[in-house]
C-alpha positions in Angstrom: 5.1 -14.7 -4.6 6.3 -18.2 -4.1 8.4 -17.1 -1.1 5.5 -14.8 0.0 3.0 -17.2 0.4 5.3 -20.2 1.9 5.8 -17.4 4.8 3.7 -17.6 8.1 1.8 -14.4 7.9 -0.6 -12.9 10.1 -3.0 -10.3 9.1 -4.6 -8.4 12.3 -7.9 -6.2 11.4 -10.1 -4.3 13.7 -13.4 -5.2 13.5 -14.5 -1.4 14.2 -12.4 -0.3 11.5 -15.3 0.0 9.4 -16.1 3.5 8.7 -16.3 4.2 5.3 -16.5 7.9 5.7 -13.2 8.1 7.7 -11.1 10.8 6.9 -7.8 9.1 6.2 -9.5 6.3 4.3 -8.0 5.9 0.7 -11.5 6.7 -1.3 -10.0 6.5 -4.7 -12.0 4.3 -7.2 -9.1 1.5 -7.1 -9.3 1.5 -3.2 -13.4 1.3 -3.3 -13.1 -1.5 -5.6 -11.6 -3.6 -2.7 -13.8 -2.8 -0.3 -15.9 0.0 1.3 -13.5 0.3 4.4 -10.3 -1.2 6.1 -11.8 -4.4 7.8 -13.5 -5.3 4.5 -10.3 -4.6 2.2 -8.5 -7.1 4.9 -10.9 -9.6 4.5 -11.1 -9.3 0.7 -7.0 -9.5 0.7 -6.9 -12.6 2.8 -9.7 -14.2 0.5 -7.8 -13.3 -2.5 -4.6 -15.2 -0.8 -6.8 -18.4 0.1 -8.5 -18.3 -3.5 -5.2 -17.9 -5.4 -2.4 -19.6 -3.4 -4.3 -22.6 -1.4 -2.3 -24.2 1.0 -0.8 -21.0 2.2 0.5 -20.1 5.8 -1.2 -16.9 6.0 -4.4 -16.4 8.5 -6.7 -13.3 8.9 -7.5 -12.6 12.6 -10.2 -10.1 13.1 -9.7 -8.1 16.6 -13.1 -7.3 17.8 -13.7 -4.0 19.6 -10.7 -2.3 17.8 -10.7 0.2 15.0 -8.0 2.2 13.5 -5.8 2.1 16.3 -2.3 0.6 16.3 -2.2 0.9 20.5 -5.5 -1.1 20.5 -4.3 -3.6 17.8 -1.2 -4.8 19.6 -2.5 -4.3 23.3 -5.5 -6.9 22.2 -5.1 -10.4 22.8 -4.8 -11.2 19.4 -2.5 -8.8 18.6 -0.4 -9.9 21.6 -0.6 -13.9 20.6 0.6 -12.6 17.3 3.5 -11.0 18.3 4.4 -13.3 21.1 3.4 -16.6 19.2 4.6 -20.0 20.6 7.0 -21.3 18.0 5.2 -24.6 18.0 2.3 -22.8 16.4 3.9 -21.7 13.2 3.4 -24.3 10.4 6.7 -25.5 8.6 6.3 -25.9 5.1 6.9 -29.2 3.2 9.6 -27.8 1.5 11.6 -24.9 1.4 10.3 -21.7 -0.4 12.3 -21.6 -3.6 15.0 -19.1 -4.4 14.0 -15.9 -5.8 15.4 -15.4 -9.2 18.7 -13.5 -9.2 19.6 -14.2 -5.4 22.9 -15.9 -4.9 22.5 -18.7 -2.1 25.9 -20.3 -0.9 
């Protein structure tokens, strides 16, 4: 977990991916507990990361006008910016992430 929260991560979520009746949406009790649709679930996950791991390097980016479509997502200005980010925009943690348990480092 410590390594993950110290990574620079962008969560893209289509604002139109909000159909609770979508035939491909997980409607199990566990999934419904996370939110009524994919956009709400993505926002809830981002809020969870912020609440339990303050100071993380994750960002939630809503993508207007996009539903459940990877093509539209990556063609959007937000998708292209996430893929082709300028290195100067990537935050550098104050200290390196801890070594995961059981991993040898030379």
